[in-house]
N, C-alpha and C positions, 0 to 999 in steps of 0.2 A: 400367796400360795394355796388361798383357801379358795373354794368355790360351791356355790350352793346347789348347783348341779353336776351331774357325772361328766368327766373331760372324754371328748374325742380322742380318739387313738392317736393323730398327729399333735394335738395341742398338749397330751399327756406325753408326749415324747420329747417335746419343745422344751415343758417345765421341767423335765427329768435334766436334759441337757445345758440347761440354762442354770439349774440350781444344784445337782447333785454331778456333774462331771461325768454323766452317763455315757456311755460308749455303746452305739448299736451294733448289736450282732448282726453278721453277714454271713447269707446263707451263701454253702458250698454245694452245689447239684453235683451228685456223685452217679449220676446215671439211673438207669432202670434196675430195679431190683428184679428177685426171680419169680414175683408176682408179675414184672413187667409193668410196675409203675415208678412213676419218679421217686427218688428218695435223696434227701438233703440232709448236710449236717450243719449246724449252727456254731460260726466261730466269732470271737470278739476277738478283735486287733491287738495281738500283745502290747503294739508299740505304742499304740492309743491309750491302752490301760496304763501303761508305766507313765506315760504323760500325766493321764488323770492323776494317778496315785501321787508322784511329785508335785502336785500343786498342794499337799497338805503340809504344812510347815512341821509337823510330826515328824513325818516321813523322813524328810530332807535331814531334821537334826540325828536322827537315830542312825542314818547312813554315814554322816559326818563322824558321828561317834562310835561306829561299829568294831573300829581296830583299836578304840582305846580304852576296852575294857579291860581290867586286870582279870590276867587267868589265876586259877589257882590249882597248883600241882596236884596231879593226880584225880582231879575233879574233872569229869566231863559232864557240862552243863549245855553245849550250844555245840554247832556244826565248827564255829570258829575255833574251838579247843583242840580238835582232831588234829592227826597229821596230815590230812588232806589238803587242808590249808595251809599249814606250813609247807608242807612240799609243793604248793602251787605258786609259781613266782607271780602270775598275775593277780592273784586273790591276796597274797601277802604283802606285795609291793606297790601295786596303783589303786590309790585311795579313790580315783574316780571309777574303779571298776563294778559290777553290778552282779550281785549270785542271784539268780534266778534257780528256785526248787519248785519243779513241776511234780505235779501228781496226777496219777492216774485212778480211778475208780468207778463202780458202775453200782447203779442204786435200779430198784422197780419202784413204778410209780402205779403199782396195783396190787391188790391182794396176792403174796406170793405164793399162796396155797391155792388160790382157786385156779378158774378156767383162764386167766390172764397169765399166770404164771410163765416169766420169760417171754413172753410177748412184747412188752413195753418196758425192757429192761434198757436204761440208758445209761450209756459209757459217757464219763465225763473226765476233762482235765482242768485241773487249777493251777494256780501258779501263787506262790508267794516269794518274798525278799528274804535272801539270806543275811542282809545286812541289817534286818529290823531286830529289836530287841528280841531274845528267846522267848519271852511269854506272850509275845505278838505273833511272831513266825506261827504257831498253831492257832491263834484265834480266828475264828471263824471270820470277823469282822476285817481281818487282813491278807482274808485268802480272796483271788480274782478269778470269776470262772474265766475260763481260756477255748473251750470246745465243749458241744453236746453233740452225741449221735447216737441213734439206736444201736445198742450191740447186734443185732442180727445185721444190719446194714455194715457194721465195722466187720463181721466176720467174712461177709459176701463181697466186698469191695476191696476189703485188706487194708492194712497201715499206710501202705505207700499211697495211695488215693486220700484217704481220711486225713492224713497229716501234713500232706502235701504244702498246704498254706501256712501252715504253723510254721514247719521245718524252714520254709522259703524265707518267713518274718525272723526266724532267730538268726540266720546265717546274714542278712542283712544287718541286724542289730550287732552282729560279731563284727561286721567289716566296717560298718558305716556308722556306728554308735545310736546315741538318742538324744537330743535336745531335751534337757528337762528344767523345770521351772527355776533352780538355780541359776540357769543361763550358759551351763556346763556342757558339752557334747561329752557323752559317757561311752566310750568305745570298748570294744574288745572285752563285752560282754559272756561273763561264764555260765554257761547255763549246766546246771546240775541235774540230773534224772538221777532218781533213785538208784535205776540198777546200774549206773553208771561207774561206780566206785567199789564194788565189790563182786567177787567173781559169781557167788552164789544167785545175786540177783541178776548178772549177766545170763545164766543158765537160767534163771526161772522165766526169764521175759522171752529167750529163745522159746521155750518149752509152751509158753501162752501164743507166740505167733505160731509154732509149728505143731504143737503137740509131740513134741519129740522131746528126750531127755539127753542133751549134746555130750554130755559127759560121760553116761552110762554107756551109749551107742559108741563113741569113740573109743572107750578104753575094751568092751568086750570084742569090738572090729577088729581092732588092733591084735588083741591077745589071738584071737580066731584066726585073721587072715594076714596080719604081721610074719610070721615065721615063711608061710606059703609065700607070699610076693617076693621075701628076700633071696630064698631058694629059686624062683621064675627067674630072677635076673640073674643068679648066678649060674644057673643053666643058659640063660640066653641074655647075656649083657647088650646091651643094644648102641653103646659108645664109650667112649674113651673115659668121659667123666663116671658112668656106671661101674667102669673096672674100677676105678680110684677111689671109688667111694667103697666099694666092696672089700678093698686093700688095706683102707681103715682099722684102726683099733675100736671102732665104737661094738660096743655090747648090748648099749639099748635098744630092742628091737625097734621101738616107737622113733627113737632118733635115726637110726637106718632106714626105715621105709622113709620116713620124710626125704632124707638127703636123697635117698635112690630115686625116689619120685621127681626132684627137683633135676638131680641130674639127667633122668630121663627124659624130660620136656625140655632140657636144657634152659633152665632158671636157676638165677642167684641164689644165692641164701639168701642173701640181704633184701631181697623181694619179698622175703616173708618174717625175717627171723635177723635181728641186729644183736650183736655181742658189745658187753661192754665190762667196766672194772666192777670186779666181783662185790666191792663197798659202797659202789656208787647209792645216792639217794637219788629219788623221782627228780628233785633239782639238778643235782648234778648231770642225769640224762639228757635233761631239755638242752642244759647249757652245752653240752658235750658233743651231743651226736645230733646230727641236722635228721631231724623227726619228719618225715613225708605225712602227707595229709592220709593217705591210707593206713588201715590199721596194721601195726607190726608187733611181732612177740618179742620183748627184750629180755636178753637171760644176762645174769650179771655172772661173769667169768667167760673163757674161752671154749668152753664144751657145752654142748647140747645137753648134757647131763647135768650141769650145773642145776643146784635147786631153787634159786632165788631168780623169779619171774615178774616183769611188769608187762602191760600191755599199753600200748599207745594209741589213738584216734585223733588225726586231724592236727596232729603235730605236739599232742601233749599227753603225756603219762596218766591216766586216768584209772588204774587201779594196780595194785600189786599183788603177787599171787599167793593165795591161801593155802593150796596144795602144793607142795614144792615138787612136781613133775612136769614133763612136757607136756604129757599128754592133758593134763588140766589147765596148761595155758594154752595148747593149741586148739581146745572146745571153746576157751572164752575168746580166741583171736576169730575164729569162726563165727561163733556166735555174733559178735560185733558186728558182721557184715550185714545180719539179718536185723538186727536190733534198731540200728542206724541207718538201715535201707541204702549200704553202700555197695558198689559194684567191686566185684574183684580189680585189683591191681595187673597190668597185662604183665607185670615182673613176675607174676606167680599164679596167672589167672587158670592154666593147666591144672597144676598139683591142687589148687583148691577145690575146683570143678571135681577132681579126683575123690578129693575128701569126702565132697556132698553128696555124690553118686554113690560110690564104692562102700564109704564107711558109715554114712548116714541116712542112704536109702531115701535122698530127696531128689525126686527126678519129676520134675514137672514137665508136662504134656507140650508146655508151649515156653517159649522166652529162657532167656539164662542172664547171670549176673557178670559173666564176662563182657567187658567193654567191647565195643564193635570199634576194630581197627582199620587201616587203610594199607589197600595191596596193590601190587602194578598188574592191571587187567593182562591176561595172555593175549587176548584178541588184538586189544588196541594198541597197547604197551602204558597206557595211561594210568595215574594214580587215582584209584578209585576207593568207594565205602565198601568195608567187607562185607558181606553178609551175614547177618545174626543168626546163625544155626542154632538148634536147641541144645545139641551135643558139640562140643569143639571134636572134630576128626581124630585128634591126637589121642584125647580121653577115651572116644570111642572104641579106639583102635586098640588100647591097652586094656580095655576093661575087657573086650571079646577074646584075645590072646589070652589073659588071666584067667578067664573063665574056663576056656579050653584047657589050659595047663592043670587046673583044680579038680578036671574032670579026672585028668589021668594021674594025680599026685597020690 
């Protein structure tokens, strides 16, 4: 290990790899920035980091014993003491599962008060294991660096591109697992982002990405436009489903507007919302309902006005509603598509795009979060890939008609 002379870069890397389980960063080319220069993020492969981490006997022992810790009633000292773990079938019952906790932070590498302010700000993603002892989880020595990117580049290129490699590796871990030093293939890895389990964090991350307060916007938009939309459909019902919805005894304006949109676009309620038993727990929901991969708002009870809510993403209940009303649940549901870079499911794509454009005023000049579908060509009669228009024609048509109606309202 000792050397009387300075080591060259290659020798230093070889020494690190041989003696410290060094995982070399991988540069990710993001493209040319606004100045026309090539920009890069640095990514430390998360799978290799886990393999290196589990070469430590102490980590293996802590992972094995993480579920044997005796809990003290009414005392929360760790994530394992909370209801999120108790209600999570994977983390509670599968002894081979790994709980990854990912943190996002930003820091300055220059005097924050000088001329270099914000120019050299770095965004960083860190990882620690939820299976470690509580005092180790928050220790710097046990945190693993995952990704570095200039904050200016992150804002310019967007989270989709910067996090693409990380997200792909997380999906690979979830589906295929990782072979660790204990000889076991650990599958179904549960990744726990800080904003995954509470509505306020879901709202906060959405605001960071879009600079929009999703709940406040949705509440004010529905309060202002909701009665006008209901009146529009009363005067100009567009199909039989709309008429049936209007004849229901629904008194909640937000719930009525949502049902009218689904009815107008001929989309089913379960494409967006699932109803279940009023007293169900997250564990009950995951066992009783076939939760789809795309996000769903779960309402406990047989009415959209029921006050207990849950949110599911990728077949898992990820949070329970803190604010008992459908608007707060709808805000969390919508935000999840942006937070996790998901496309709208085709079962409710038009309704979601309407909410995006009308209620939240998100109108990108190009691109759409609706999935590309396949249609029959009028010219050839063959099945072809549908063109990905910026605005769905049905959504555009309804927006235009509502604008004309409100002008004379």
